[in-house]
Structures are given as C-alpha cells and as structure tokens.
C-alpha positions as CSV (number, residue, x, y, z in Angstrom):
1,X,-85.6,26.7,42.4
2,X,-84.5,23.5,40.7
3,X,-82.4,20.8,42.4
4,X,-79.5,21.7,40.2
5,X,-79.5,25.3,41.2
6,X,-79.7,24.3,44.9
7,X,-76.7,22.0,44.4
8,X,-74.9,24.8,42.7
9,X,-75.6,27.1,45.6
10,X,-74.5,24.6,48.2
11,X,-71.4,23.8,46.2
12,X,-70.5,27.4,45.7
13,X,-70.8,28.2,49.4
14,X,-68.9,25.1,50.5
15,X,-66.1,25.9,48.0
16,X,-66.0,29.4,49.4
17,X,-65.6,28.2,52.9
18,X,-62.9,25.7,51.9
19,X,-61.1,28.4,50.1
20,X,-61.1,30.6,53.2
21,X,-59.7,27.7,55.2
22,X,-56.9,27.3,52.7
23,X,-56.0,31.0,52.9
24,X,-56.0,30.7,56.7
25,X,-53.5,27.9,56.4
26,X,-51.4,30.0,54.0
27,X,-51.3,32.9,56.5
28,X,-48.8,31.1,58.7
29,X,-45.8,32.6,56.9
30,X,-46.4,35.9,55.1
31,X,-42.9,36.4,53.7
32,X,-43.5,37.0,50.0
33,X,-41.0,34.4,48.9
34,X,-42.6,31.7,51.0
35,X,-46.2,32.8,50.4
36,X,-45.9,32.6,46.6
37,X,-44.8,29.0,46.9
38,X,-47.4,28.0,49.4
39,X,-49.9,25.6,47.8
40,X,-52.6,26.6,50.3
41,X,-52.5,30.1,48.8
42,X,-53.0,28.8,45.3
43,X,-55.7,26.3,46.4
44,X,-57.6,29.1,48.1
45,X,-57.3,31.4,45.1
46,X,-58.4,28.6,42.7
47,X,-61.3,27.7,45.0
48,X,-62.5,31.3,45.0
49,X,-62.3,31.4,41.2
50,X,-64.4,28.2,40.9
51,X,-66.9,29.5,43.4
52,X,-67.2,32.8,41.4
53,X,-67.9,30.9,38.2
54,X,-70.6,28.9,39.9
55,X,-72.0,32.1,41.4
56,X,-72.2,33.7,37.9
57,X,-74.0,30.6,36.6
58,X,-76.5,30.6,39.5
59,X,-77.1,34.4,39.1
60,X,-78.0,33.8,35.5
61,X,-80.9,31.7,36.6
62,X,-82.0,33.3,39.9
63,X,-82.6,36.8,41.4
64,X,-79.7,38.5,43.0
65,X,-82.0,39.3,46.0
66,X,-82.2,35.5,46.6
67,X,-78.7,34.4,45.7
68,X,-76.8,36.9,47.8
69,X,-78.5,36.1,51.0
70,X,-78.1,32.4,50.2
71,X,-74.3,32.9,50.2
72,X,-74.6,33.2,53.9
73,X,-74.5,29.4,54.0
74,X,-70.8,30.0,53.8
75,X,-70.9,30.9,57.5
76,X,-72.3,27.5,58.4
77,X,-69.6,25.7,56.5
78,X,-66.9,28.0,57.9
79,X,-68.1,27.4,61.5
80,X,-67.9,23.6,60.9
81,X,-64.5,23.6,59.2
82,X,-63.0,25.9,61.8
83,X,-64.2,23.5,64.5
84,X,-63.2,20.3,62.8
85,X,-59.9,21.2,61.3
86,X,-58.6,24.2,63.2
87,X,-59.8,23.3,66.6
88,X,-61.7,26.5,67.1
89,X,-64.2,26.6,69.9
90,X,-68.0,26.7,69.3
91,X,-69.6,28.8,72.0
92,X,-73.3,29.5,72.2
93,X,-72.9,33.0,70.7
94,X,-71.2,31.7,67.5
95,X,-73.8,28.9,67.2
96,X,-76.7,31.3,67.9
97,X,-75.3,33.8,65.4
98,X,-75.0,31.3,62.6
99,X,-78.5,29.9,63.5
100,X,-80.0,33.4,63.2
101,X,-78.3,33.8,59.8
102,X,-79.6,30.4,58.6
103,X,-83.2,31.3,59.7
104,X,-83.0,34.4,57.6
105,X,-81.7,32.3,54.7
106,X,-84.6,29.9,55.0
107,X,-87.1,32.8,55.1
108,X,-85.7,34.3,52.0
109,X,-85.5,31.0,50.1
110,X,-89.1,30.2,50.8
111,X,-90.6,33.4,49.5
C-alpha cells in the first residue's frame, strides 16, 4: 500500500468521523424548518460525500476486503472527537472495544 493510499484511507475515516460529529450537533433541533437551515447538517452531508469520493478512489486501487475493515479507523476518530468536543466519557469498555477493533485492522492491513 502506497503512502498516498494510506493518507487517503486516514483522511476518509477522519472526514467520516467529523461528519458524524456534525450530524450529532445538527440533531439538537429536528424541526424540519430549523434542520434544513442548520449548517451542521450540510457540513455533515458534504463531509460524507467527500469521504465517499475518497473511498471510491481508494477502492479503485485496493481490495475491498482490505478497505472495508480499514474504515473501522472511523471508530477511533469518533471516540476521540466525542471525548474532546462532546465531553463523553471514556471508560475501559469503550477503550478496550476500539483497541480490539484496531488490532483487527492492523492484522488485516499487514497481510
């Protein structure tokens, strides 16, 4: 895997996590008239679109059986963003779960 593909993979997963964070912020007021004007909704949607385009590019050059498990890196970014910006707690179960996922990602990436 080339450095550029790795960078694409990391960027794609980080953008996906940031997009989820934006949608979480948009979920504060679900009244349609307010939601449609909420910039967090549009930022989240645009982020997902960008991540999808990067995903398509990465898939063009790599096996699906490698790319899809690698998208699990999104869980790491999400855990960090939720802690840093939403004040969510990090207990040992969450950290252990994400660690187990990342071990699996490393095993797949090194085969």
